[in-house]
N, C-alpha and C positions, 0 to 999 in steps of 0.2 A: 381613109378610115380602115380599109381592108389591110393596109400595111401595118397599122397599129395593132391589129389582132394577131399578128404573127407571134410565135413563141418567144423570139428574142426580145421583143418589146414588152410582152406580157410578163416575162421573167424579170426584166429590169424594173417595171412598174411595180410588180408585187413586192419585191425585196426593198424597193425605195419606200413604200408605204410601211412595211414591217420595221425598217430601221427608224423611220421617223416616229412611229408609235412607240418603239422601244426607248428612244431618247426621251420622249415626253413623260413616260410612266417610270423612267429609271430614277430610283431614290438616290440620295447622297451616298456615294460609295464609302467615303471615309467614315461617316457616321454609322453606316450599316455594318462595316467591318469591325468598328470599335464595339458595337453592341453584340457582336458574335464572338468576342474573344474567349469568354469563359463557357458559354453555351451549355448550361446544365439541361438535362433532359426535362426536368420539371420546372422549366423557366416560367411558364404561365402560372403554375401552382404557386411558386415562390412569390411572384408579384401579387397574387391574390392574398396570401397570408401575411405579406409584409405589412399590410395596413394594420394588423393586429399586434405586430412585434415592436417592442420599445415604446416608451412613453413620449409621444410626439415626434418619433423618429422615422415615420413611414416615408418611403421614397428618398432616403438620404444615403449618401456614400461616406464611408469611414476613411479618414486620412490620419496618419501619424506624423506629428511634428517632432523632429529630433534635434536636440541641442547637445552637442558633445564638445568637450574641451580636449584639444590635441595635446595639451601639456599635463594631463593627469586630472586630479580631483578638481571639481568646480569650486571656485572661491565664493565667498559671501557676496562680493560685488558682482560676480557673474550670475549668481542666483537672483540678485535684485534686478539685474539687467534682463534676465529671462522673464521674471514676473512682470516687469514693466512692458516688455514686448507683447506678452500675452494679454495683458490688460488693455493695451492699445488695440490689439487685434479684436478683442471682445467688444470694444466700443464700436468697431466698424463691422459688426457681425452681419448687418444687412447688406453691406457692399459685397462680402464674399459668400453670402448665403449660408452663414454659420447658424446651425440650429442648436448645437450643443458644443461646449468646449470644456473638457475635463483637464485639469492641471494638477500638478503635484502639490500645490498650495491650497487645494480645495478641501477635500475630506482626508481623514487619516488613512483610510484604505487606499486612496489614490496615491498618497505620498509613498506608501510602501510598494505599490505596483509600478509607479511611473519614474522611480529613481533607481538607478543601477546600484549594485552592491559596492562597486568600487568608487561610486560618487562622481564619475566622470561624465555621465550621460543622464539627461533628463528628457522625458517624453511628455507630449500633450496630445490628447485624442480629440479630434474634431469630426463632427457629423455635419456634412455639407449637403444642402438642398440643391442637387444638380443631377444631370443625366450622365450616363457613363461616357457618352461621346465628348461632353464638355469637362470631364474630370481632369484631363491633363492641363487644360487652360486654368481652371481654378487652382490646381496644385502649383502651377508656375506663379500665379499671383500671390499665393500664400508663401511660397518660398521667398519671393522678393520682400514680402511684408515682415518676415521673421528674421531677416538677415541681421546679425549681431557681430560687432567687432570682437575678435579673439576667439570666436566659437565657430565650429563647423555645423551648419544648419542644413536641414533637408526635409522634404515632404515626401512621404512614401506610403505605399500600401501594396498588397500583393496584386490587386487589380490594376493599379497604375503601372507596376513594373511589367505585368504581362502585356498590357496595352502597348507599352514602349517596345517590348520585344516583337509583338505582332507588327507594329509600324516599321520597325527595322527589317523584319522579314519581307514586309510588303515592298519596301524600297529595293531590297536585294532582288526580289522576284521581278520587279519592274525592269531592273538592269538586265536580268536574264532574258526577259521578253525582248528588250531592245536589241541585245547582242544576237539572240537567236533569229529575230526578224531580219536583221541586216545580213547575217550569214546566209539565211535561205534565199534572200533576194539576190545576193551575189552568185550563189550556186545556180539558181534558175536562169540568171542572165548569162552566165558562162555556158551552161548547157545549150540553151536555145539561141544564143548569140543575139539576143533581143533585149531592149529596154522596156518594151511594153508588157511583156509577160510578167516580170517582177512587179511592175506597177499594178497590173490587173490582180495579181495574187495578193498584193497589199490591200487592194480594195475588198477582195474576198475575206481576208483576215479581219478587216474592220467590221464588215457586215456580221460575220459569225461571232466575233467577240462581243459587239454591242448587243446583239440579239440574245446571246447565251447569258450574259451577265444580267440583263434586264429580266429575262424569263425566270432565272434562278432566284433573284432577289424578290420579285413579286410573288413567286410561288411560295416562298418562305413566309412572306408577310401575310398572304391571304390564306393559305392552307396550313401554315405552320409545319411544313416539312422539316425534318432534321437537317441541320447545316452547321458547318464549322468554317472559320475564316480560311483555313488551308484548303478546304474543298473547293471554295470559290476560285482560288488561285490555280488549283490543279485543273479545274474545268477549262479555264482560260488557256492554260498551257496545252491542254489536249487539242483545243481548237486551233491554236497557232502552229502546232506540230502537224496535225492532220491536213490542214488547208494546203500547204505547199506540196504534200505528197499527192493529194487528189488533183491539184493543178498540174503537177508534173505528169501524172498518168493521163489526164485528158489531153493536154497539149501534145504529148508524145504520140498518142493515137491519132490526133488530128494531122500532125505533120507527116505521119507515115501513110496517110490515106491517099487515094488516087486523086490526081490533079484535075480530072475531067468533071468531077462532081461539084455542085455548088456548096459553099460553106454552110448554108442552112441545113441542107440534107445530111452533110457529113457530121455536123454537130448533133442533130437528133439521133443519128445512128450511133454515134459514140456515147451519147447520153444514155440510151437504152442499154448498151453493152456495159457501161460504167456502173449502172445501178445493179446489174446482174452480178458483176464481179465483186464490187465492194460491199454490196448488201449482204452476201453470204458471210463476210467477215465481221462487219460492224453490227449488224442486227443481233447476232448472238451475244456480242459484248454488251450491247444495250440491255438485253434481257438479264444477263448475269448481274449487272450493276443495279438494275431495278429490283431484283430479288433481294439484294443486300440491304434494301431500304427497310425491311422488316426485322433486321437484327437489332439487338440491344446495344451493340457497340456503336458509339456515336460516329466514329470515323468511318466504319463500313456503312452505317445508315445514311451517311452523306454521299454515298457513291452514286445516288440518283443524278447528281449534278454532272457526272461524267457521261451518263446516258443522255442527258439533255444536250451536252456539248457534242457528242457523237451524232445525234439525230439532226441538230441544226446544221452542223458542218456538212453532213451527208446530203442534206436537202439543199443547202445554199451553194456550195462550191461547184458541183457539176452544172446546175442550172445557170449560174452566173457565167461560168466558162462557156456554156453553149450560147448564151446571149452575146458575150464578147466576140466569139468566133463568128457568129452570124452577122454581127454588127461591123467588125473590122476586116474580116476576111484575110487576104494575104498581107495586110498592113501589120499583122502580128509579127512579121519578120523584121520590122523596122528596128534599127537602121540598116540591117542586111537585106539582101534580096534573094537569098537561097535558104531553103529549109534545112534543118538539121537532119543528117542522115546517120543511121546507126552504123557503128563500126563492128567489124568481126573480131578485132583484137582491141580490147579496152584496157585501161590502166589497172582496174581491179583484177582482171584475169591474169595480167602479167605479174602482178604482185603475188597472187596466189600460187602461180607456177614457180615463182622464185622461192617462196617459203617451203614448197614441197621439195625443191631441188637442194636448197641449203637452209635447213631449219635453224641452225645456229646463227647464220647471218640474219635470218628473219627476226629472231629474238633480239639481236643487236639493234636492228633497224626499229623495231617496236619500242625498245628501251629509249632510243634517241628521241622518239616522239613523246613518250610517257613521262620520263624523268624530268625534263624541263618543266612540264606542267605541275608535277608534284612539288618541285622546288619553289616555283613561283606562286603556289597556292597560299591563301591566307587562312589562318585558324578561324573557325566559325564559333560563335557563342552558343551556349546551350541555355534554354529557358530556366532549367532547374539547377544550374550549377554555376554559382558566382565565385570565381577564384580570387584570392587576394592579389596575385600578381597581374590581374586585369584591372586593378584599381584605376588606372588612367583611362580605361575605356568605359568605365561605368557612368551611367546617367545619374542625375541627382536622386532620383527615386531608388535606383540600385544601390547607390552609396548609402542612403538612409537605411535601406533594408539590411545592408551588410553591418552597419553600425549597431542596429538593433539586435541582430543575431550575435554580434560579438559581445555585447554587454548585457543582454537579457536572455539569450538563448534562442534556438531556432523556433521553439514553440510560440514565442512572442510575435513573430511575423506571420506565422501560419498556424494558429491554434486549431485544434479539432473542437468543433462546436456540436454539442449534443442538445437538441431542442426537445423540450417536453411540452405537450399541449393537452390540456384537459377539457372536459365538457363543463367543468365548474371552475370557480375562482380558485387559484392556487395559493392564495395569500392567507388561508386559514391555517390553524395550528397543525392539523393532521397532514395537510399537503406539504407544509414546510418540514415536518418530521420526515416525510417520505423522501423529499429532495435532499435532506441532510443525510439520510441513510444511503441514498444512491451516490452522493458525493464521497462518502467514506469508502464505499465499495470500489468506485473508480480510483480513488487514491491508492488502494491496495493492489491495483493491477500492476504487474511488473513494468518497469521502464517509464512509469508515469511519475513525473516530478511534482506537478502541482495541479490541482483541480479547483477552479474558482466557480462558486455558485452563489445564489442569493443568501444562503445561510453561512457561506464562508467567502466573503468578498475579497479577502486577501490570500485565500488558499489555506488559511489556518483556522481551526475551530475557534469560535468566540465563546469563552467559558461562561460568560454571563447569560447565554441563551439556553443553557442546559439546566434540567430540573435540579440535579444534585447541587449545583451552584446557586440556583435561584431560591432554595429552601432557606438558606441562611439569610439571603437578602429579604425574603418574605417575613421571616421572624423579626429582623431588625425593623422592617417597615411597620409591622403590626405593633411592636413595642413603641415606636414613635407615634403611631396612631392612638394607642392607649394613653400615652402622655398627653396628646392633644385633647382627647375626650375628657380626661381629668381636669385639664386646664379650663375647658369649656364649662364643665360642671361647676367649678369654683366661680367662674365669672358670672354664670347665670344665678347662682346662689347670692352673690354680692348684689346683683341687679334686683333680685327679689327683696332683699333686705332694704335696699335704697327705696324701693316702691312703698314698702311698709312705713319707712320713715317719712314718706311724703304726707301721711295722714290725710288721705283723700276723703275718709268718712267724716272727719272733723270739718274739712272744707265744705263738704256737702251739707252738714248741719248748719253752718253759718250762712250758706246760700238760702237754706229754707227759712231761717230766722229773718233774713233780709226780705224775703218774699212776704212773710206775715206782717212785718212792719209796713211794707208798701201797701198791702191790702187795708190795714187799719187807717193809714193816712188817706187812702182814697175814700173810705167810708166817712171819716171826719170831713173831708172836703165836700162830699155830697151834702151832709148835714149843714155845713156852713153856708153852702149855696142856697139851701132852702130857707135858712133863717134870714139871709140877706133879702130874699124875695119878700118875706113877711114884714120885715122892717120897712122896706121900700113901699109896701102897700099901706102900712099905717101912717107913713109920712105924707101920704097924698092928701091935700086939703079938701074938705067937703063943706060948702056954704049952707046946704040945706038942713044940716044936723042941728039939734037943740043943744042948749048949754049942758044939761046932764050927760048927754050922750058924748060930748067932747071931753068931759072929765073922765068918763069910763075909758075912752080910747087913749088918753094920756097914761093911764095906769097900765093898759095893755102894752103900750109902746115901751114903757119902762121895763116891764118884764122881758120883752123881746130883746131889748138891748143888753140886758143882764145875761140872757142865754147866749147871745151872740158873743159876748165877752168871754164866757166860759168855753164856748167852742173854739175861739181863737187861741186861748191858752192851751187847750188840749191839742190843737193842730201844731202849735209851736213845739210842744213836747214830742209829738209823733215825728216831726221832722228831725228832731235831735236823735231820736232812736234810729231812724232810717240811716242818718249819716254815720252813726256808730256802727250799725250793722254793715254798711257798705265798706267802711274802713277795715272791718274784720275780714270781710270777704276778700278784699284786695290783698291783705296781708297773707291770708291762707293761700290765695292763688299764687302769689310770688314764691311762697315756700314750696308748693307742689310743682310749679314750673321748674324750679331749680333742680329738684330731685328727678323729675322726668327727663330733663335735658341731660343730666348725668347718665341716666340709664340708656338714653338713646345713643349717646356717644360710645358707651360701652358695647352696645349691641352692634353698632357699625364696625367696631374692631373685632367683634366675634364672628361676623358674617364671613370674612375672607377664609379663616382656617376652617370654618364649618363647611364651606363649599369645597375646599381642598380635600377634606375628609370624605365627603360624599362622592367626589370624583374618583377616588382611589378605593 
């Protein structure tokens, strides 16, 4: 247990835990670098306000689909082919995450904006629901989907082009890392005549690089420190350059030490001296780069990554070298058995004396070293300079950007966007007038070719939206409304006349007559019932009555039957009157219904223009 508490084991254990933790919390580097390509300083503010910008276009990325004919103007068949391809793409919107697809066949404004003046190129604007990291993948899928025979097609955007440039720079930087690492390993191996020293230095480089990258990325994600993709690569380059220098310095001091001391004692003594020497150089550099963190320039503000790289390298390399020295001892000489000894006359000293003795020959010797390198160097691309003679080297997105610039102008690929945000809705009349006035003022600025706004969607003023043009339209509209009102007045007068012809009062009188006839019939019916009861009573036989009484009842019965006969005649006459009155009522009802139906149909036809009149 006591052996494990020695510094060499503690250093190895500590940095092993640090590297393991750094790997666990390390985010996806490719995704992280893609997210940092543009790196605006107000990145978080932009993400917050993006939820309010555009109608249903929050968190979307813009892509431009380019269709160009290499043989000149697009033919009708090619226009139909483009329309068919875009319609098919729109049907599969969910597959590609398409939220919006603006085409030249949509609105008149889009037709003017999305077709070039020479007629050889047509554009489509796609809003894709995806992250910046997945934007190249979606762009490649869309490029395969819009491929058309006889047309040059591409998918482009400024963000996509810049991501491809950063990816290309990343690959170039990785090649530089590999070449530099191999060269430093060879130099260390030749200096110290050992295979273990380069391998140990490679381990130190891995520890510093992993720890530095993990610390920088997580610091940015947690504390939102300013960062650019190039700053991340520069910090890694600082670690890879400084690591072999510190390793060379430590091993050189160790191999010059006395042979009678133990490796552990020599390593701790060199470690103390090492921090005194290199601390005076590296700590001021760290302070300078940290002070640059508060500058407004994003490149200088990202210099804190260099301070992190210097700090981690200064902490890791000497302690790891001390652990390796205490752990391996004289085995560091493997495969040799003798330590490297300094020489009084070295190669650089001889070259410097030669240059002082014969400066001209020294210049010739330098030229022999420099000229072959210049001749064998390859031309590097620039992010903001796409030249026509580099056509074969362009990616699909760069080709699309060049086509858009050639047929629509540079402003189409990178327009200057001026954002207006108000505390109230900007769709009212006064706000639109203000926006149109600002648009006119921007159009008058020198070198400004076109300004597109909500009041000028094609860059040209719409005459029908201005008051002096609207007055004539209002007068014409009022004249039309006046004609409509006169027509409605005539229709309503005709309906009133029709209702008068319906003679509803006469119909009401006939209904009243029918009611009186029915009441008379009901009264006669009651009298008839009473008389029937009287006759029925007189017809009932009575054995106890005397003969004179029977003779009197017979006379009374005769009178009752006579009265019953008269009531029957009157009832029959009343029934005839009821039937006549009912016939008159039915006739008048049919007459009224016919006229009312005609008025109803006329009112139905009058309702639609009346609603239109009220709406305007």
